[in-house]
Backbone as CSV, one residue per row, in Angstrom:
resi,resn,N_x,N_y,N_z,CA_x,CA_y,CA_z,C_x,C_y,C_z
1,MET,-101.674,-48.993,14.561,-102.381,-47.791,14.198,-103.837,-47.924,15.038
2,SER,-103.640,-46.210,15.647,-104.367,-45.526,16.747,-105.864,-45.647,16.449
3,GLN,-106.566,-45.986,17.172,-108.185,-46.271,17.531,-108.581,-44.640,17.696
4,PHE,-107.844,-43.934,18.054,-108.282,-42.485,18.212,-108.476,-41.983,17.052
5,THR,-109.705,-40.974,16.938,-109.893,-39.867,16.100,-110.073,-38.723,16.700
6,GLY,-109.829,-37.448,16.065,-110.125,-36.218,16.417,-109.243,-35.339,17.492
7,THR,-109.673,-34.726,18.752,-108.281,-34.558,19.693,-107.380,-35.485,20.036
8,LEU,-108.361,-36.586,20.317,-107.252,-37.507,20.852,-106.207,-38.416,19.863
9,ALA,-106.179,-38.282,18.716,-105.796,-38.757,17.590,-104.128,-38.243,17.730
10,ASP,-104.074,-37.585,18.788,-102.752,-37.182,18.735,-102.038,-37.100,20.591
11,VAL,-101.114,-38.318,19.858,-100.683,-38.954,21.316,-100.316,-37.849,22.570
12,ARG,-99.867,-36.874,21.754,-99.405,-35.538,22.977,-100.848,-35.287,23.940
13,VAL,-101.777,-35.175,23.397,-103.047,-34.899,24.184,-103.423,-35.676,25.237
14,ARG,-103.126,-37.217,24.766,-103.381,-38.237,25.553,-102.727,-38.447,26.784
15,ARG,-101.242,-38.364,26.317,-100.226,-38.371,27.315,-100.572,-36.849,28.096
16,ALA,-100.702,-35.856,27.611,-101.410,-34.824,28.697,-102.272,-35.433,29.387
17,LEU,-103.269,-36.021,29.075,-104.704,-36.094,29.946,-104.094,-36.987,31.228
18,SER,-103.116,-38.377,30.928,-102.711,-38.922,31.890,-102.000,-37.958,32.893
19,MET,-101.073,-37.489,32.645,-99.971,-36.280,33.159,-100.947,-35.538,34.156
20,ALA,-101.676,-35.049,33.613,-102.893,-34.317,34.624,-103.309,-34.936,35.635
21,ILE,-103.523,-36.343,35.558,-104.256,-37.111,36.757,-103.830,-37.299,38.097
22,ASP,-104.056,-36.863,38.999,-103.725,-37.310,40.432,-104.078,-38.499,40.767
23,ARG,-103.248,-39.490,40.528,-103.648,-41.172,40.809,-103.816,-41.223,42.057
24,ALA,-102.770,-41.071,43.018,-102.521,-41.199,44.385,-103.855,-40.542,45.197
25,GLY,-103.926,-39.019,44.489,-104.932,-38.379,45.480,-106.739,-39.362,45.216
26,ILE,-106.589,-39.814,44.261,-107.156,-40.025,43.819,-108.043,-41.426,44.389
27,ALA,-106.744,-42.433,44.711,-106.485,-43.704,45.649,-106.884,-43.291,47.186
28,LYS,-106.349,-41.910,47.305,-106.336,-41.538,48.918,-107.707,-40.907,49.459
29,THR,-108.686,-40.009,48.330,-109.508,-39.438,48.670,-110.852,-40.513,48.611
30,LEU,-110.925,-40.813,46.867,-112.018,-41.470,46.767,-112.497,-42.819,47.532
31,PHE,-111.151,-43.331,47.438,-111.149,-45.006,47.918,-110.291,-45.000,49.270
32,TYR,-110.487,-43.581,50.160,-109.910,-43.892,51.748,-108.796,-44.718,51.597
33,GLY,-108.061,-44.508,50.981,-106.498,-45.223,51.160,-106.744,-46.514,50.801
34,THR,-107.382,-47.461,50.509,-107.625,-49.044,50.463,-107.380,-49.330,48.949
35,ALA,-106.982,-48.520,48.048,-106.545,-48.820,46.557,-105.261,-48.067,46.372
36,ASP,-104.436,-49.028,45.582,-103.227,-48.722,44.791,-103.635,-47.658,43.499
37,PRO,-102.875,-46.461,43.204,-102.997,-45.697,42.318,-102.669,-46.673,40.859
38,LEU,-103.376,-46.343,40.200,-102.919,-47.088,38.745,-102.282,-46.436,37.502
39,TYR,-101.703,-46.899,37.156,-100.822,-46.474,36.006,-100.996,-47.260,34.953
40,SER,-101.738,-48.382,34.744,-101.731,-49.305,33.807,-103.285,-50.035,34.102
41,VAL,-103.470,-50.839,33.369,-104.964,-51.370,33.472,-104.995,-52.365,34.377
42,ALA,-103.909,-53.021,34.549,-103.172,-54.062,35.688,-102.510,-53.423,36.551
43,GLY,-102.875,-53.252,37.846,-101.935,-52.743,39.180,-101.624,-54.111,39.563
44,PRO,-100.294,-53.543,40.330,-99.694,-54.280,40.996,-99.957,-55.486,41.825
45,GLY,-101.230,-55.787,42.715,-102.222,-56.719,43.024,-102.175,-57.727,42.172
46,PHE,-102.739,-57.444,40.830,-102.923,-58.469,39.683,-101.541,-59.596,39.866
47,TRP,-100.580,-59.236,39.980,-99.373,-60.139,40.071,-98.765,-61.140,41.017
48,GLN,-99.588,-60.804,42.154,-98.875,-61.184,43.748,-98.335,-62.858,43.469
49,THR,-99.237,-63.823,42.762,-99.572,-64.900,42.818,-97.993,-65.254,41.293
50,SER,-98.048,-64.425,40.540,-97.250,-64.784,39.485,-95.672,-65.129,39.659
51,PRO,-95.047,-65.868,38.772,-93.325,-66.295,38.936,-92.677,-65.145,38.669
52,ALA,-93.364,-64.188,37.722,-92.708,-63.315,37.386,-93.063,-61.934,37.472
53,LYS,-93.349,-61.807,38.969,-93.847,-60.732,39.655,-92.930,-59.747,39.830
54,ALA,-91.334,-60.226,40.090,-90.595,-58.829,39.875,-90.375,-58.307,38.711
55,VAL,-90.550,-59.188,37.632,-90.426,-58.429,36.137,-91.310,-57.221,35.847
56,TYR,-92.417,-57.745,36.348,-93.762,-56.908,36.053,-93.586,-55.795,37.021
57,SER,-93.598,-55.840,38.328,-93.411,-54.701,39.369,-92.217,-54.007,38.744
58,ALA,-91.028,-54.220,38.493,-90.119,-53.251,37.787,-90.567,-52.750,36.431
59,ALA,-91.346,-53.358,35.600,-91.812,-52.846,34.986,-93.289,-51.395,35.288
60,TYR,-93.842,-51.885,36.149,-95.043,-50.815,36.478,-94.154,-49.492,37.017
61,GLN,-93.606,-50.031,37.816,-92.835,-48.826,38.275,-92.192,-47.479,37.550
62,LYS,-92.224,-48.186,36.258,-91.183,-47.305,35.472,-92.427,-46.323,35.094
63,LEU,-93.864,-46.554,35.349,-94.977,-45.957,34.936,-95.439,-44.749,35.736
64,VAL,-94.904,-45.068,37.122,-95.462,-44.051,37.887,-94.774,-42.860,38.096
65,GLN,-95.870,-42.061,37.999,-95.343,-40.532,37.854,-96.250,-39.564,38.676
66,ALA,-95.651,-38.602,38.886,-96.557,-37.695,39.694,-97.431,-36.590,38.657
67,PRO,-98.691,-36.391,39.123,-99.248,-35.275,38.382,-98.585,-34.020,37.913
68,ASP,-98.155,-33.611,36.699,-97.483,-32.568,35.787,-98.219,-31.782,35.243
69,VAL,-99.363,-30.656,35.756,-100.402,-30.253,34.967,-99.488,-29.517,33.924
70,THR,-98.186,-28.536,34.067,-97.757,-27.920,33.456,-97.074,-28.538,32.155
71,ALA,-96.324,-29.657,32.948,-96.058,-30.146,31.538,-97.353,-30.836,30.467
72,ALA,-98.601,-31.159,30.774,-99.374,-31.439,30.311,-99.728,-30.452,29.498
73,ARG,-99.794,-29.327,30.132,-100.457,-28.303,29.377,-99.493,-27.571,28.159
74,THR,-98.296,-27.752,28.186,-97.046,-27.915,27.152,-97.340,-28.419,26.010
75,LEU,-97.689,-30.121,26.273,-97.854,-31.076,25.243,-99.226,-30.519,24.288
76,VAL,-100.165,-30.452,25.182,-101.460,-30.171,24.583,-100.891,-28.789,23.383
77,GLN,-100.370,-27.870,24.038,-100.130,-26.218,23.250,-99.533,-27.082,21.997
78,GLN,-98.383,-27.662,22.426,-97.655,-28.268,21.243,-98.367,-29.173,20.170
79,ALA,-99.057,-29.672,20.681,-100.270,-30.621,19.477,-101.329,-29.628,19.043
80,GLY,-101.462,-28.132,19.405,-102.385,-27.725,18.905,-103.603,-27.938,19.174
81,ALA,-104.024,-28.325,20.687,-105.206,-28.742,21.085,-106.344,-27.818,22.105
82,ASP,-105.336,-26.661,22.442,-105.485,-25.756,22.731,-107.253,-25.322,23.059
83,GLY,-108.065,-25.397,24.019,-109.439,-25.383,23.711,-110.008,-26.295,23.039
84,LYS,-109.560,-27.190,22.712,-110.175,-28.181,21.787,-110.870,-29.093,22.787
85,GLN,-112.108,-29.569,22.479,-112.915,-30.691,23.310,-113.055,-32.009,22.924
86,PHE,-113.185,-33.378,24.053,-113.136,-34.373,23.497,-114.116,-34.979,24.573
87,SER,-114.786,-36.299,23.891,-115.487,-37.192,24.948,-114.883,-38.410,25.578
88,ILE,-115.087,-38.967,26.323,-114.557,-40.235,27.057,-115.904,-40.850,27.692
89,GLY,-116.248,-41.698,27.126,-116.968,-42.426,27.846,-116.694,-43.326,28.960
90,TYR,-117.483,-43.597,30.491,-116.943,-43.643,31.258,-118.213,-44.310,32.198
91,ALA,-118.145,-45.652,32.129,-119.336,-46.581,33.155,-119.173,-45.876,34.726
92,ALA,-120.452,-45.521,35.314,-120.271,-44.690,36.115,-121.633,-45.880,37.034
93,ASP,-121.530,-46.614,37.413,-122.687,-47.592,37.984,-122.818,-47.513,39.555
94,SER,-121.815,-46.780,40.195,-122.084,-46.437,41.360,-121.421,-45.191,42.391
95,PRO,-121.702,-44.916,43.248,-121.439,-43.358,43.317,-120.005,-42.888,43.088
96,THR,-119.416,-43.983,43.758,-117.701,-44.091,43.841,-117.245,-43.886,42.411
97,GLN,-117.677,-44.510,41.284,-117.486,-44.701,39.996,-117.759,-42.883,39.583
98,ALA,-119.043,-42.800,39.946,-119.691,-41.084,39.288,-118.430,-40.295,40.122
99,GLN,-118.159,-40.452,41.040,-117.526,-39.114,41.631,-115.825,-39.519,40.865
100,LEU,-115.304,-40.549,40.492,-114.232,-40.707,39.615,-114.151,-40.588,38.365
101,ALA,-115.733,-40.208,37.543,-115.870,-39.674,36.374,-115.485,-38.240,36.313
102,GLU,-116.179,-37.819,37.373,-115.959,-36.289,37.851,-114.795,-35.772,37.814
103,VAL,-114.029,-36.451,38.920,-112.280,-35.941,38.746,-111.835,-36.332,37.665
104,LEU,-112.202,-37.118,36.615,-111.590,-37.363,35.539,-111.713,-36.247,34.460
105,GLN,-112.951,-35.900,34.717,-113.131,-34.425,33.735,-112.458,-33.310,34.449
106,GLN,-113.077,-33.223,35.583,-111.795,-32.264,35.933,-110.130,-31.921,35.918
107,ALA,-110.062,-33.231,35.413,-108.450,-32.842,35.135,-108.140,-32.818,33.519
108,GLY,-109.284,-32.757,32.939,-108.998,-32.293,31.642,-109.662,-31.148,31.204
109,THR,-110.050,-30.283,32.296,-110.388,-28.506,32.310,-108.952,-27.746,32.505
110,PRO,-109.317,-26.616,31.521,-108.017,-25.606,31.818,-108.199,-25.123,33.266
111,SER,-109.211,-25.004,34.144,-108.805,-24.404,35.343,-108.616,-25.334,36.331
112,ALA,-108.692,-26.909,35.878,-108.279,-27.361,37.065,-107.265,-27.538,38.136
113,SER,-106.273,-26.641,37.733,-105.383,-26.131,38.648,-104.769,-25.104,38.744
114,ARG,-105.210,-23.946,38.501,-105.110,-22.330,38.204,-104.829,-22.213,39.662
């Protein structure tokens, strides 16, 4: 059962948001290349000492994607969510986290890649 309501209740909208985020760009610019792009809650560095590292790594690689704003827009249109708004809370306790929150906000705006 989904915990989402409103616009985010539709999995296509959540998928579109994920597709619009340039994770590699975030890792390169906000974290000066010192971070790995994250495609799940726990990235590859989390498994370094696990005996199942190869299994986790292979599964994680299936999640890796380049941003695709055009496909994201198509999903939003299919969901009937064009022009609809939603809110996501994000803790911004440091300047870098505040910048990241701004980048994520921009990823969800129609003018982000025009």
